[in-house]
C-alpha positions in Angstrom: 17.3 176.2 131.9 19.1 179.3 130.9 19.8 180.4 134.5 21.7 177.3 135.6 23.7 177.3 132.4 24.5 181.0 132.9 25.5 180.4 136.5 27.7 177.5 135.5 29.4 179.6 132.8 30.0 182.4 135.3 31.4 180.0 137.9 33.6 178.4 135.3 35.0 181.7 134.1 35.6 182.7 137.7 37.5 179.5 138.4 39.6 180.1 135.2 40.3 183.7 136.2 41.2 182.6 139.8 43.6 180.0 138.5 45.1 182.5 136.1 45.6 185.0 139.0 47.0 182.3 141.2 49.5 181.2 138.5 50.4 184.7 137.4 50.9 186.1 140.9 53.2 183.3 141.8 55.6 183.9 138.9 58.9 185.6 139.6 59.1 189.3 139.0 61.9 190.6 136.8 60.9 194.3 136.4 59.3 197.1 138.3 59.9 198.3 141.8 59.6 196.5 145.2 60.1 197.8 148.7 62.3 195.8 151.0 62.1 197.1 154.5 65.6 196.0 155.7 67.5 197.5 152.8 70.0 200.2 153.8 70.2 201.7 150.2 68.6 201.0 146.8 69.6 197.9 144.9 69.3 197.3 141.2 68.9 193.8 139.8 69.3 193.4 136.0 68.2 190.2 134.3 69.5 188.8 131.0 67.6 186.5 128.6 68.1 183.5 130.9 67.1 185.4 134.0 70.6 185.5 135.3 70.7 188.4 137.8 73.3 191.1 138.2 72.8 192.5 141.7 74.3 196.0 142.2 74.3 197.1 145.8 76.2 199.6 147.9 77.3 197.1 150.5 77.5 193.4 151.0 74.6 193.2 153.4 72.2 194.7 150.8 73.6 192.4 148.1 72.8 189.4 150.3 69.4 190.8 151.1 68.7 191.0 147.4 70.1 187.5 146.8 67.8 186.1 149.5 64.8 187.8 147.8 65.8 186.3 144.4 66.3 182.8 145.9 62.9 183.0 147.5 61.0 184.1 144.4 62.6 181.5 142.2 63.3 178.6 144.7 61.3 179.0 147.8 59.7 175.6 147.5 63.2 174.0 147.2 64.4 175.9 150.2 61.3 174.9 152.2 61.6 171.2 151.4 65.3 171.3 152.3 64.8 172.9 155.7 61.8 170.6 156.4 63.8 167.5 155.4 66.7 168.5 157.6 64.5 169.5 160.5 62.4 166.4 160.2 59.0 168.1 159.5 58.1 166.7 156.1 55.4 164.5 157.5 53.5 167.6 158.5 52.9 168.1 154.8 53.3 164.6 153.2 52.0 162.4 155.9 53.0 158.8 156.6 55.2 158.6 153.5 57.7 161.0 155.0 57.7 159.7 158.6 60.7 157.5 158.2 62.7 160.4 156.9 61.6 162.6 159.8 62.4 159.9 162.3 66.0 159.7 161.0 66.5 163.4 160.9 65.0 163.9 164.4 67.4 161.2 165.7 70.3 163.2 164.4 68.9 166.4 166.0 69.7 168.8 163.1 67.1 171.3 164.2 68.6 172.0 167.6 72.1 171.7 166.1 71.4 174.4 163.5 70.2 176.8 166.2 73.4 176.2 168.1 75.5 176.8 165.0 73.7 180.0 164.2 74.3 181.3 167.7 78.0 180.5 167.5 78.7 182.2 164.2 81.2 185.1 164.3 79.5 188.5 164.2 80.3 189.2 160.5 78.9 185.8 159.4 75.8 186.1 161.6 75.1 189.5 160.3 75.4 188.3 156.7 73.2 185.3 157.5 70.5 187.6 159.0 70.7 190.0 156.1 70.0 187.1 153.7 67.1 186.0 155.8 65.6 189.5 155.7 65.6 189.3 151.9 63.8 185.9 152.0 61.2 187.2 154.4 60.6 190.3 152.4 59.4 188.0 149.6 57.3 186.0 152.0 55.6 189.2 153.1 53.8 189.5 149.8 53.9 186.3 147.8 54.1 182.5 148.0 55.0 180.0 145.3 52.3 178.2 143.4 52.9 174.8 145.0 52.9 176.3 148.5 49.4 177.4 147.9 48.2 174.2 146.3 49.8 172.1 149.1 48.5 174.3 151.8 52.0 174.8 153.2 52.6 177.2 156.1 55.8 179.0 155.6 57.5 180.1 158.8 59.8 183.2 158.5 63.3 182.3 157.3 65.9 182.5 160.0 69.7 182.1 160.2 69.0 178.7 161.7 67.3 177.6 158.5 70.3 178.7 156.4 72.4 176.4 158.6 70.0 173.6 158.0 70.7 174.0 154.3 74.4 174.0 154.9 74.1 170.8 156.9 72.2 169.3 154.0 75.4 169.5 152.0 77.3 167.7 154.8 74.7 165.0 154.6 75.0 164.9 150.8 78.8 165.0 150.6 80.1 163.2 153.7 80.5 159.4 153.4 77.4 158.0 155.3 79.3 155.4 157.2 78.0 152.6 155.1 81.5 151.5 154.2 82.4 151.3 157.9 79.5 149.1 158.6 80.2 147.0 155.5 83.9 146.6 156.6 82.8 145.7 160.2 80.5 142.9 158.9 83.1 141.7 156.5 85.8 141.6 159.2 83.6 139.3 161.3 82.4 137.1 158.5 85.4 136.6 156.2 89.1 135.7 156.5 91.3 138.7 156.9 93.1 138.1 153.6 89.8 138.1 151.7 88.7 141.4 153.3 92.0 143.0 152.4 91.8 141.6 148.8 88.3 143.0 148.3 88.9 146.4 149.8 92.1 148.1 148.5 92.4 151.8 148.7 94.6 152.1 145.7 94.6 151.0 142.0 97.4 150.7 139.4 96.9 154.3 138.1 97.1 156.0 141.6 99.3 159.1 141.6 98.8 161.2 144.8 99.2 165.0 144.6 101.4 164.9 147.7 103.5 162.1 149.3 104.7 158.7 148.4 102.7 156.4 146.1 101.9 153.9 148.8 98.8 152.7 150.5 97.3 151.7 153.9 95.2 149.1 152.2 97.4 147.9 149.3 96.5 145.7 146.3 96.8 142.1 147.4 97.2 138.9 145.4 94.1 136.7 144.9 93.8 134.6 148.1 92.8 131.4 146.1 92.6 129.0 149.0 90.5 131.2 151.2 88.1 132.1 148.4 87.8 128.4 147.4 86.8 127.6 151.0 84.2 130.4 151.2 82.7 129.3 147.8 82.5 125.7 148.9 80.1 126.7 151.8 78.2 129.4 149.9 74.4 129.0 149.6 73.4 132.6 148.8 74.6 135.8 147.2 75.1 139.2 148.7 74.0 142.3 146.8 76.8 144.1 144.9 77.0 147.6 143.5 80.1 148.6 141.5 79.1 151.6 139.3 78.2 154.5 141.5 78.4 157.6 139.4 80.4 159.3 142.1 82.4 162.4 142.2 83.5 165.6 140.6 86.3 167.0 138.5 88.5 170.1 138.9 91.7 171.4 137.5 93.7 174.6 137.8 96.3 175.7 135.2 98.9 178.4 135.9 99.2 181.2 133.3 100.7 184.7 133.4 97.4 185.9 131.9 95.5 184.6 134.9 95.1 181.1 136.2 92.2 179.0 134.7 90.1 176.9 137.1 87.6 174.3 135.9 85.1 172.5 138.0 82.2 170.2 137.4 80.4 168.9 140.5 78.8 165.5 140.0 75.7 165.2 142.2 72.1 164.0 142.2 70.3 165.6 139.3 66.9 167.1 140.1 64.6 169.8 138.9 65.0 172.6 139.9 68.7 172.2 139.9 70.7 172.4 143.1 72.4 175.6 142.1 71.2 179.2 141.2 73.5 181.4 139.1 74.2 185.0 140.1 76.5 188.0 139.8 76.9 190.1 143.0 78.5 193.6 142.8 79.2 195.9 145.7 82.1 198.3 146.2 85.4 196.6 145.4 83.7 193.2 144.7 82.3 191.4 141.6 81.3 187.8 142.2 80.2 185.4 139.5 79.2 181.8 140.0 76.8 179.4 141.6 74.9 180.0 144.7 73.0 177.5 146.9 69.3 178.6 147.5 69.0 179.0 151.3 72.6 180.2 151.8 74.2 183.6 151.2 77.3 184.0 149.0 78.9 182.3 146.0 79.8 178.6 146.4 82.2 178.2 143.4 83.2 180.8 140.8 85.3 184.0 140.6 85.6 187.3 142.3 87.7 188.7 139.5 91.0 188.3 141.4 90.7 184.5 142.2 88.7 181.6 140.8 87.9 178.5 142.8 86.0 175.2 142.9 85.6 171.9 144.8 85.6 168.2 144.5 84.8 165.6 147.2 88.0 164.6 149.1 86.3 161.3 150.1 87.2 162.1 153.7 86.1 159.8 156.6 84.5 162.1 159.1 82.0 159.7 160.7 82.5 156.9 163.2 80.0 154.5 164.7 80.9 153.9 168.3 79.9 150.6 169.9 78.4 151.3 173.3 79.2 148.7 175.9 76.0 148.7 178.0 75.6 147.4 181.5 73.9 144.0 181.5 72.2 145.0 184.7 71.1 148.4 183.4 71.0 148.9 179.6 70.7 152.6 180.1 74.3 152.8 181.3 77.3 152.5 179.0 81.0 152.2 179.7 83.4 155.2 179.2 87.1 155.6 180.0 86.0 157.2 183.3 83.5 154.5 184.2 79.8 154.0 183.7 77.7 156.8 182.3 74.0 157.1 181.8 72.4 157.6 178.4 70.2 160.6 178.3 66.9 160.8 176.5 65.6 163.5 174.1 61.9 163.4 173.3 60.8 164.5 169.8 57.3 165.1 168.7 56.7 164.4 165.1 53.5 165.7 163.5 52.0 163.4 160.8 49.4 164.9 158.5 46.1 163.2 159.0 47.3 161.1 162.0 48.2 163.6 164.7 51.5 163.7 166.6 53.9 160.9 167.5 56.5 161.0 170.2 59.9 159.3 169.7 62.8 159.1 172.2 66.4 159.5 171.1 69.2 158.0 173.3 72.2 160.3 173.6 75.7 159.3 174.5 78.8 161.6 175.0 79.9 160.5 171.5 76.6 161.2 169.8 73.0 159.9 169.3 72.3 156.2 169.1 71.3 155.7 165.5 71.5 151.9 165.0 72.4 148.5 166.5 75.1 146.2 165.3 75.0 142.4 164.5 75.2 141.7 168.3 72.4 144.2 169.0 74.8 146.6 170.7 73.9 150.3 170.4 75.9 152.3 167.9 76.4 156.0 168.5 77.2 158.3 165.6 80.2 160.6 166.1 80.3 163.0 163.1 82.0 166.3 162.6 78.7 167.7 161.2 77.1 167.2 164.6 79.8 169.5 166.2 78.5 173.1 166.3 82.1 174.4 166.2 82.8 172.6 162.9 80.2 174.3 160.8 80.1 178.0 159.7 79.9 180.4 156.8 83.5 181.3 156.4 83.4 180.9 152.6 81.8 184.3 152.6 85.3 185.7 153.1 86.3 184.6 149.6 84.6 187.8 148.2 87.7 189.9 149.0 90.5 187.3 148.7 93.1 188.4 146.2 95.7 185.7 146.1 96.0 181.9 146.2 97.5 182.1 149.7 94.6 184.1 151.1 92.1 181.7 149.6 93.8 178.6 150.9 93.8 180.1 154.4 90.0 180.6 154.1 89.4 177.1 152.9 91.5 175.6 155.7 89.5 177.3 158.4 86.1 177.0 156.8 83.4 175.0 158.6 82.2 173.0 155.6 82.4 169.4 154.3 86.0 168.2 153.7 86.6 169.0 150.1 89.5 169.3 147.6 89.7 173.1 147.2 91.4 174.4 144.1 92.1 178.1 143.4 94.0 180.2 140.9 94.7 184.0 141.0 95.1 186.8 138.5 98.9 186.6 138.9 98.8 183.1 137.5 99.4 181.1 140.7 97.5 178.0 141.5 97.0 176.0 144.7 95.3 173.0 146.3 94.3 172.2 149.9 91.6 170.6 152.0 88.7 172.5 153.4 86.7 171.7 156.5 87.5 169.8 159.7 89.4 166.6 159.4 89.3 164.4 162.6 92.5 163.4 164.4 92.0 159.8 165.4 93.8 158.1 168.2 93.8 154.3 168.5 91.7 153.6 165.4 91.6 154.4 161.7 87.9 154.7 161.2 87.5 151.6 159.1 85.6 149.5 161.8 82.9 150.2 164.4 84.6 149.9 167.8 84.1 150.6 171.4 85.8 153.8 172.7 85.5 152.8 176.3 89.2 152.1 176.5 90.1 155.7 175.6 90.5 155.5 171.8 88.6 158.1 169.7 89.0 161.5 168.3 91.4 164.1 169.6 89.9 167.1 168.0 90.8 168.1 164.4 93.9 168.8 162.4 94.6 172.6 162.6 94.4 174.8 159.5 98.2 174.9 159.6 98.5 171.1 159.5 96.2 170.6 156.5 98.2 169.8 153.3 98.8 172.3 150.5 100.4 172.3 147.1 101.1 175.6 145.4 102.5 176.2 141.9 103.8 172.7 141.0 106.5 172.5 138.3 104.0 171.1 135.8 101.8 174.2 136.2 98.7 172.0 136.6 96.7 170.7 139.6 93.8 168.3 139.2 91.5 166.2 141.4 88.7 163.7 140.7 87.9 162.1 144.0 91.0 160.0 143.8 93.6 159.5 146.5 95.4 162.8 146.8 97.8 162.0 149.7 100.3 159.2 150.0 100.3 157.1 153.2 103.2 159.1 154.6 100.8 162.1 155.0 97.9 162.7 157.3 95.1 160.2 156.7 92.0 161.5 154.9 90.1 158.2 154.5 90.2 154.8 152.9 87.6 154.8 150.2 88.6 156.7 147.0 87.3 156.7 143.5 89.1 154.7 140.8 91.9 156.6 139.1 90.8 156.1 135.5 89.0 159.5 135.4 91.9 161.5 136.9 94.4 159.6 134.6 92.4 160.6 131.6 92.3 164.3 132.8 96.1 164.3 133.5 96.8 162.8 130.0 94.6 165.4 128.2 96.0 168.3 130.2 99.6 167.2 129.6 98.8 167.1 125.8 97.4 170.6 126.0 98.9 172.4 129.0 97.4 175.8 128.2 93.8 175.3 127.2 91.4 178.2 126.8 88.0 177.9 128.5 86.5 176.2 125.4 89.1 173.5 125.4 88.6 173.1 129.1 84.9 172.7 128.5 85.7 170.1 125.8 87.6 168.1 128.5 84.7 168.3 130.9 82.5 166.8 128.1 85.0 164.1 127.3 83.3 160.7 126.8 86.3 158.5 126.3 85.4 155.1 127.7 88.5 153.1 127.3 87.9 151.8 130.8 85.6 149.3 129.1 88.3 148.0 126.7 89.2 145.3 129.3 85.6 143.9 128.9 85.6 144.3 125.2 88.8 142.1 124.9 87.5 139.6 127.4 84.2 139.2 125.5 86.0 138.6 122.3 88.1 135.8 123.9 85.1 134.0 125.5 83.2 134.0 122.2 86.0 132.5 120.1 84.2 129.2 119.5 80.6 130.4 119.8 78.7 130.3 116.5 75.1 131.2 117.6 73.3 134.1 115.9 73.3 135.9 119.2 77.1 135.6 119.4 77.3 137.0 115.9 75.3 140.0 116.9 77.5 140.5 120.0 80.7 140.4 117.9 79.1 143.0 115.5 78.3 145.3 118.5 81.7 145.0 120.0 83.4 145.7 116.6 81.2 148.7 116.0 82.0 150.3 119.4 83.8 153.6 118.9 85.5 153.6 122.3 83.3 156.3 123.6 80.1 156.7 125.7 78.3 158.9 123.2 74.5 158.5 122.7 75.0 156.9 119.3 77.8 154.5 120.5 77.0 150.9 120.0 78.4 148.1 122.1 79.1 150.0 125.3 75.6 149.2 126.7 76.4 145.5 126.6 79.9 146.0 128.1 78.5 148.2 130.9 75.7 145.8 131.8 78.0 142.7 131.5 80.4 144.3 134.0 77.6 144.8 136.5 76.4 141.2 136.0 79.9 139.8 136.4 80.5 141.8 139.6 77.3 140.4 141.1 78.0 136.8 140.0 81.7 136.9 141.0 81.5 138.7 144.3 77.9 137.7 145.4 78.6 134.1 146.4 82.0 135.1 147.9 80.2 137.4 150.3 77.3 135.2 151.3 78.5 134.7 154.9 78.1 138.5 155.4 74.3 138.0 154.8 74.2 135.7 157.8 75.3 138.5 160.1 73.4 141.3 158.3 70.5 140.5 156.0 70.8 144.1 154.6 74.5 143.7 153.8 75.7 145.3 150.5 79.1 145.3 149.0 79.9 148.8 147.6 83.5 149.6 147.2 84.7 152.2 144.7 87.8 150.3 143.9 86.1 146.9 143.6 87.2 147.0 140.0 90.7 146.1 141.2 89.8 142.7 142.7 87.2 142.0 140.0 89.8 142.3 137.2 92.3 140.3 139.2 89.9 137.4 139.5 88.9 137.7 135.8 92.5 137.7 134.7 93.6 134.8 136.9 90.5 132.7 136.3 91.8 130.1 138.8 89.6 127.0 138.8 89.2 127.1 142.6 87.7 130.6 142.4 85.0 129.8 139.8 81.9 131.4 141.4 79.3 129.1 139.9 79.9 125.3 140.1 77.3 124.6 137.5 79.9 125.4 134.9 83.0 123.3 134.3 85.4 126.3 133.9 85.7 130.1 133.8 85.4 130.1 130.0 82.0 128.5 129.9 80.8 130.7 132.9 81.9 133.9 131.2 80.4 132.9 127.9 77.0 132.0 129.4 77.0 135.2 131.4 77.8 137.3 128.3 75.1 135.6 126.2 72.6 135.9 129.0 73.3 139.6 129.4 72.9 140.3 125.7 69.7 138.4 125.5 68.3 140.3 128.5 69.1 143.6 126.9 67.5 142.6 123.6 64.3 141.6 125.4 64.3 144.8 127.5 64.8 147.2 124.7 63.2 145.0 121.9 66.2 145.6 119.7 69.1 143.4 118.4 72.2 144.0 120.5 74.2 145.2 117.5 71.7 148.0 117.0 71.3 149.1 120.6 72.9 152.5 121.3 74.1 153.9 124.6 71.6 156.7 124.3 68.7 154.2 124.4 70.0 152.8 127.7 71.5 155.9 129.4 68.6 158.2 129.5 68.0 161.2 131.8 65.7 160.8 134.8 65.8 164.3 136.2 62.7 164.5 138.4 61.0 167.0 140.6 60.7 165.9 144.2 57.0 166.3 144.2 56.7 164.0 141.2 58.1 160.9 142.8 55.4 158.2 142.6 53.1 160.6 140.7 53.5 159.9 137.0 50.8 162.4 136.0 52.6 165.1 137.8 55.9 164.0 136.4 54.7 164.6 132.9 54.4 168.3 133.9 57.3 168.8 136.2 60.1 166.4 135.2 62.7 167.2 132.5 62.6 165.1 129.3 64.2 161.6 129.3 66.9 162.6 126.9 69.8 160.4 125.8 72.9 161.2 128.0 76.5 161.3 126.8 79.0 160.0 129.3 79.4 157.1 131.8 80.3 156.4 135.4 84.0 156.2 134.7 84.2 158.9 132.0 85.4 162.4 132.6 81.8 163.3 131.7 80.2 161.4 134.5 76.6 160.7 133.5 74.0 158.3 134.8 70.2 158.8 134.5 69.9 160.8 137.8 73.5 161.6 138.6 76.0 163.8 136.8 77.3 167.3 136.4 75.2 169.6 138.4 77.2 172.4 136.9 80.2 172.9 134.6 82.4 175.9 135.4 85.4 177.4 133.8 86.7 180.6 135.2 89.8 182.7 134.4 91.1 184.7 137.3 91.3 188.4 136.4 89.2 187.9 133.2 85.5 187.6 134.3 84.3 187.8 130.7 86.3 184.7 129.7 84.4 182.2 131.9 81.8 179.6 131.0 79.1 178.0 133.1 76.4 175.4 132.4 73.8 173.7 134.5 70.8 171.5 133.9 67.3 173.0 134.1 67.1 176.7 134.6 67.0 179.5 137.2 63.4 179.1 138.2 61.6 176.5 140.2 58.2 177.5 138.8 57.1 175.0 136.1 55.3 177.7 134.1 58.2 180.1 134.1 60.1 180.4 130.8 63.2 179.9 132.8 62.3 176.6 134.3 64.5 174.7 131.8 65.9 177.2 129.3 69.5 176.4 130.2 69.0 172.7 129.9 69.7 172.3 126.2 73.1 174.0 126.7 74.0 171.5 129.5 72.7 168.5 127.5 74.6 169.3 124.3 77.6 171.0 125.8 77.0 174.2 124.0 78.9 177.0 125.8 77.2 179.6 128.0 79.1 182.6 129.5 79.8 182.6 133.2 78.9 186.3 133.4 75.3 187.4 132.8 74.6 188.8 129.3 72.9 192.0 128.2 70.2 193.2 130.5 66.7 192.8 129.2 64.8 193.9 132.3 65.5 195.6 135.6 64.0 195.1 139.1 64.6 198.0 141.5 64.6 197.2 145.2 64.0 200.2 147.5 64.3 200.6 151.3 61.1 201.0 153.2 57.6 199.5 153.1 55.1 199.7 150.3 
């Protein structure tokens, strides 16, 4: 009996030792010496208490090699999943569950596209991209992350092509997906023109463009009572409605003789590890501080000591769905301005774990791949700037040596990146705004509807860098954007789907009250939870409850009276107002849009300015527009809806509505991609479900899985004055002490310096092989 027990004990100890070795060897290395074959000269990397690196190199190429190495040792799994997602090879690892994603990405052809982009890069950019890849591959030569080993992943060497796949992932994240164009096309076919115009304004009462006249291509229209009444009389269903996307980002620049201040908080999907990795890069004449994107060389937003910069989404329309007029006698032919043309086929082989390989065929037109079919079963080709190899590059690398606002604006204008609002300030105190990326020049269409281009309409290239708008040193000394409409209708068209102006209005008000904030005051504005947006619904609720005496109505009145006007975790009342707004939007708009479901069973109404027509209907409350005929009037409809919403919240959270706080409803869901659908793994990998301060229309945008992916404040010329927060931590390794050690600062708003702190360990990278 003793021998089997002894053998079992030895085997158990061996397993424990093996697991300990596996875990320990996969942890990032912060001290010692490592040989990197491609280095031209030694590089020193100093780490502070949060593992923020300071890379000291003798040239930019070596600094980027070191950055590639650090990205790989902290975030290789993140990088690998991104390149697999974009290339359409996730099913090789995750099987059938990932096939739909692979099918979509293979249809778009990102893998081939990334190769074309890499081959077209200017020499300096390609050299930087290859140097970065050498750093990644130096890590791959001697280590792999824990999950790679557990999942049995095979890691191909990193190439410049893979960097461009990560860049393209940001186009896919930031560019409007075309859903609004398809939505508008269905609405135009199903609804009267005046109803479509009423439901889809591109302005709101608080609009104030940075440049141009305060006018609109889709202005606010009066309620079309008769047309709505006719639609409601024939309604038998309700379309899905979404009105609270936590969309967007904030940025502002403030002129100052002591150096311009630039603040930026990018609101994106919240995941663990975080999208960004913080770093300082130093090489002769350059000190860069800010956020980097694992998989890509360089600083995305931050400061080089002479300038500071950041971005928000400009909400540009850079995609069109082109209706292909196919030949009834030969569906493989489609009409062009020059006559009939044949679709070409591209065959893609998708490997699916456990099931072998599958072949798919992709139809290609001169305007792009066929990605869908419209309501009449006509093919739709996607024409998108991101699918143009000439429209994507790494020009942002040039910001490392920019010294002035003018130099930076020129780089933004010619950069091959998503169309963004780019703000910059310099050490001389100047500030400027412009658009980055390639903005299409349309001829014969405005991009709102899916149309045939067979008659010659379409794109005529892009606006040149010299045509893109700029604003420099306004008299107020302040520039700010928050995904709102930045250009009046007398300027070049950007798009037609912009965020509500409540957020930018609050920012403008606060900056006007304190035109010279220091970085700490600027951070306080980024953390602002003022939610007066909901005052409209608070007043409306009070009116509809005037004659209601039920105990539930009493609790609702108490909750509304207790509300402090903010979206803090301890705020009472706002959970009810937020949920009631959602319910009202569904109940008011859903029946009105029922005919759209007849054309498209998957139709959804998502319009960022839907708040404008919603409030118009709720203010007017015309009997003919009453959405639910079971009620005699709007008053009874609104009262029933409010009571129903409150009751549902009480049942869901098992708490009286007058005691329910915002923090109990708005809780973080920041999850690891491997933990989706795996609760047991989520308990280990996901971040805690903490109460979140902020709301969808607050300056501090915060929804469970969407919010500030970073908060940056930088002062040009004063690197030590900046602040930077981000959720999670530097490392993607769940057993690393730096997996989530920055998270508490982000959650509570406690300041963290932009620049790394005192060095606690040093890693020396040497040329040559070990």
